[in-house]
C-alpha positions as CSV (number, residue, x, y, z in Angstrom):
1,X,-1.3,-11.6,4.7
2,X,0.1,-9.5,1.9
3,X,-0.5,-6.0,0.7
4,X,-0.2,-5.1,-3.0
5,X,0.0,-1.4,-3.9
6,X,0.0,0.6,-7.1
7,X,1.6,3.9,-6.1
8,X,1.1,6.6,-8.7
9,X,4.4,8.5,-9.0
10,X,3.9,12.3,-9.0
11,X,5.3,14.4,-11.8
12,X,5.2,18.0,-13.0
13,X,1.7,19.0,-14.3
14,X,0.2,15.8,-12.9
15,X,-3.5,15.2,-12.6
16,X,-5.5,12.6,-10.8
17,X,-9.3,12.4,-11.0
18,X,-10.3,10.9,-7.7
19,X,-14.0,10.8,-8.5
20,X,-13.4,8.9,-11.8
21,X,-11.0,6.6,-10.1
22,X,-13.6,5.7,-7.4
23,X,-16.7,5.5,-9.6
24,X,-15.2,3.8,-12.7
25,X,-11.7,2.4,-12.2
26,X,-12.1,0.7,-8.8
27,X,-15.5,-1.0,-9.9
28,X,-13.8,-2.1,-13.1
29,X,-10.9,-3.6,-11.0
30,X,-13.4,-5.4,-8.8
31,X,-15.2,-6.8,-11.8
32,X,-12.1,-8.0,-13.6
33,X,-10.5,-9.5,-10.5
34,X,-13.7,-11.4,-9.6
35,X,-13.1,-15.1,-9.8
36,X,-9.4,-14.6,-10.6
37,X,-8.0,-13.2,-7.3
38,X,-9.2,-13.8,-3.8
39,X,-8.8,-10.6,-1.8
40,X,-9.7,-9.4,1.7
41,X,-10.0,-5.7,1.0
42,X,-9.6,-3.3,-1.9
43,X,-9.4,0.5,-1.4
44,X,-7.7,3.7,-2.4
45,X,-5.5,6.2,-0.6
46,X,-5.2,9.8,-1.9
47,X,-2.7,12.6,-1.5
48,X,0.1,10.8,0.4
49,X,2.3,13.4,1.9
50,X,5.6,13.6,3.8
51,X,4.7,14.0,7.5
52,X,7.4,16.6,8.1
53,X,6.5,18.7,5.0
54,X,2.9,18.3,4.1
55,X,3.4,20.3,0.9
56,X,5.5,17.5,-0.5
57,X,3.1,15.0,-2.3
58,X,4.6,11.5,-2.5
59,X,1.6,10.2,-4.4
60,X,-1.7,11.6,-5.7
61,X,-3.2,8.1,-5.4
62,X,-2.5,4.6,-4.2
63,X,-4.4,1.4,-5.1
64,X,-4.4,-1.0,-2.2
65,X,-5.2,-4.7,-2.3
66,X,-5.0,-6.9,0.8
67,X,-4.8,-10.6,0.1
68,X,-4.5,-13.6,2.4
69,X,-1.7,-15.7,0.9
70,X,1.3,-15.8,-1.3
71,X,-0.8,-17.8,-3.8
72,X,-3.2,-14.8,-4.0
73,X,-0.1,-12.6,-4.8
74,X,0.9,-15.0,-7.5
75,X,-2.7,-15.1,-8.9
76,X,-2.7,-11.3,-9.0
77,X,0.7,-11.3,-10.8
78,X,-0.7,-13.8,-13.3
79,X,-3.7,-11.5,-13.9
80,X,-1.4,-8.5,-14.4
81,X,0.6,-10.4,-17.0
82,X,-2.5,-11.6,-18.9
83,X,-4.5,-9.9,-21.6
84,X,-7.4,-9.7,-19.1
85,X,-5.8,-6.6,-17.5
86,X,-6.0,-4.6,-20.7
87,X,-9.2,-2.7,-19.9
88,X,-7.6,-1.5,-16.6
89,X,-4.4,-0.4,-18.3
90,X,-6.3,1.3,-21.1
91,X,-8.4,3.2,-18.4
92,X,-5.4,4.8,-16.7
93,X,-5.3,7.7,-19.2
94,X,-8.9,8.6,-18.2
95,X,-8.0,9.5,-14.6
96,X,-4.2,10.3,-14.5
97,X,-1.0,11.1,-16.3
98,X,1.1,9.4,-13.6
99,X,2.7,6.0,-13.9
100,X,1.9,3.3,-11.2
101,X,4.7,1.6,-9.4
102,X,3.7,-1.9,-8.1
103,X,4.9,-3.2,-4.8
104,X,4.1,-6.1,-2.5
105,X,4.8,-6.5,1.2
106,X,4.0,-9.1,3.9
107,X,1.7,-7.8,6.6
108,X,2.2,-8.9,10.2
109,X,-0.5,-8.0,12.7
C-alpha cells in the first residue's frame, strides 16, 4: 500500500477553511478521481502540531489518499498532470492561501 499526502505548508497570515474543505473540496476530489484512480481511503487531517510544542503548527490541513499499489500512485500522478485536475487546483483559493506539498510513501502494516 501507499499513502499520498498533500500537506499544506503554513505561512504568516494563513487561513484554512475546514468546513469548506470537507463539504466542497473533498467531494469534488472524490468526483474527479472516480473511474481514474482506485483508492482504499480518502480523508483529511487538520492542525498537525509538533508533539513537544503544540503551539507550533506544522500544517493547517493534510489531504490523505491511501492506495493499494504503485500503479494506483502512477494513475494519481497522471491525473495530477492532466487538465482534469484543473477544477481542484482552481478551488484551492476558496479554502486556503497555503501551498500544498505532495509526498508519497510506502505503507507497511
